[in-house]
N, C-alpha and C positions, 0 to 999 in steps of 0.2 A: 579610802578607808579612814584616813587621818581626819577628814572633815566630819566624820560620824562620831568621833570621840566626844565625851562630855567636855565642856569647856575647861575645867580645872586640869583634866588629864592632858588635854592638848597643850595648855600653857606649860605644864611641867615637862612634857616631851619636847616641846619646842626649845625650852631653856636648856635642858640636858643635852640635846643634840646640837644646840647652838654652841655650847661650851666645847663639846667634842670636836665640832667642825673647826672652831677657832684654834684648838690645840693642833689639829691636823694641818691647818694652814701654816703652822710654824714647824712642821716636821723636819725641815732642813736643819733646824737648831736642836730640837728636842728628840729627834728620832722616832716620834710617835705618829706614824702614818695611820690611815683609817684601819688598815688590817691589824696593826699592833693594838690600837685602841679597842677595836672590836674583840680581840682575844682577851683583853683585860676586863672589859665591861660585860660581855655577853653572859658569862656564868651567873652574874648577879641580876640580870634583867628578866629572864624567863627560864623556867625549869619545868621538868615533868611533874605532874601532880602526885605521883606515887613513886616510891623507890623502884628503881629498875637496875639492871645489870650495867656494868661499866661500858660495854659496847653501845648500848642504847643511849646512855648518858652522853657518850662521846659524839655520837651522831647528832643528837639533839643540840648539843653545845655548838657544833660546827654550823648547823642550820641557823641558830640564833646569831652566831658571829657573822655569818654572811648577811643577814638582815641588818644587823647593827652597822656593819661596814657600808652597806648600801645607803642607809639613812644618813650616815656621816658624809659620805661622798656626794650625795644628792640633796643636801640640806636645803639649799636655796630653791630648788625646783619643788621640793615637797612642802616646805614650810613657808617659803617666800620671804622676801625682805632681806634686810641687812642684819648680819649677826650682831654687830656693834649696837644696833638700836635696841636689842633686848636688855642691854645693861646700862 
């Protein structure tokens, strides 16, 4: 799916998750593992198109958080290459 994204979207996603992956790699110092990062970032990445109840929003946020966590933890396999080369 990632390879089907428009070029600009792919570059943005790669850089965003490259930064998050780099932060996660230093979780021993900063306490921000992939799960914690996902909980912070997920609500700002994807959301339901129309207002819903709190229960549906909570379920949706949890699903997005799992996706974000997966992308952080599997950055190299999904996006390839070395994170440092992005910067």
